[in-house]
C-alpha positions as CSV (number, residue, x, y, z in Angstrom):
1,M,0.0,0.0,0.0
2,M,2.8,2.5,1.0
3,N,4.8,1.6,-2.2
4,S,1.9,2.4,-4.5
5,G,1.4,5.7,-2.6
6,V,5.0,6.7,-3.2
7,S,4.9,5.8,-6.9
8,L,1.6,7.8,-7.2
9,E,3.3,10.9,-5.7
10,M,6.1,10.5,-8.3
11,I,3.7,10.1,-11.2
12,A,1.2,12.8,-10.1
13,P,3.2,15.8,-11.3
14,E,3.9,14.2,-14.6
15,M,0.2,13.5,-15.1
16,N,-0.7,17.0,-14.0
17,N,1.8,18.4,-16.5
18,F,0.4,16.2,-19.3
19,V,-3.2,17.1,-18.5
20,T,-2.4,20.8,-18.5
21,K,-0.6,20.6,-21.8
22,T,-3.4,18.6,-23.4
23,S,-6.2,20.9,-22.2
24,T,-4.2,23.9,-23.3
25,N,-3.7,22.4,-26.8
26,L,-7.4,21.5,-27.0
27,L,-8.3,25.0,-26.0
28,F,-6.1,26.6,-28.6
29,S,-7.3,24.3,-31.3
30,S,-10.9,24.9,-30.5
31,L,-10.3,28.6,-30.4
32,S,-8.6,28.6,-33.8
33,S,-11.3,26.5,-35.4
34,C,-13.9,28.9,-34.0
35,Q,-11.9,31.8,-35.5
36,H,-11.8,30.0,-38.9
37,L,-15.6,29.5,-38.8
38,F,-16.1,33.1,-37.7
39,T,-14.0,34.6,-40.6
40,F,-15.6,32.1,-43.0
41,S,-19.1,33.2,-42.1
42,I,-18.1,36.9,-42.4
43,R,-16.8,36.4,-45.9
44,N,-20.1,34.8,-47.0
């Protein structure tokens, strides 16, 4: 039980970093796609 707790503490920062990067990438990609749709609708 204690061994898994220690490994979890070591893995947690990496997982947190990965989740932050992924959510940021998703946010930027969704923002850029919305911007493309917006400019496309303005042109038409």
